[in-house]
C-alpha positions, 0 to 999 in steps of 0.5 A: 535421649532424642533431642529436645530441640527437634521434640519442640520442633516436631510438637509445633510442626504437629500443631501447625497440622491440627495434628492433635493425636500426633501433638499429645503424644509427644507430651507426658502425661504430667504436663503443665502449659501456661499462656503467662499470666493465665493459670496453667493447665494441668495434665494431659487431659487439661492440655488436651481440651484445651488444644481440642478448643483451639481446634474447634474455633481455629482454621489455621495455626502457624508457629514461626520460630525465627530462634530455638535453643537448648540447655539440656532439656529446656529449649527457648524458643522466640516465634511469631505465632498466627492464629487463623480462624476463617477470614480472621487472622492474628500474628503476634510475637511469643517466647516459649519455655519447653522442658523436655523429659524422656523424649516428652514435653513436661512444661509448655510456657509461653509468653506474649504481650496481651496488648500486641495480641489484642491489637492483633485481634482487633487488626484481623477482625477489621482485615475480616470484616472489610473482606465479608463487606467486599464480598457482600458488595461484590454480589450486589454489583454482579448483574442477575442471572 
């Protein structure tokens, strides 16, 4: 049996690269994925649908792992996740629970504070708006060619 922590690390690294096929190769057919308290996605097809939706609208993902611990097949992560969509960015704390069986992830459950996520999203939207407005103003200030 491979190291469950290494499997989870490889999975998160593949997600950071938007290598969805690589990430999906590390999950079991009967995986359960849940962002608590939302309903879980059950099975590889449902998880793939969610990941492809994230990749369709997102332009970047980063999982800054602060701590990772394993007890047999159970792996716990404490991370800061960063979601990006063009100039919008949201950073928020996440605690993840993974269960690895036969070198495949069978459970992926993330816990985070929704208020913190919404505040990070609003902050990211504000920064994106300021950046867009600054770019627009810069074009108006430039002399016509």
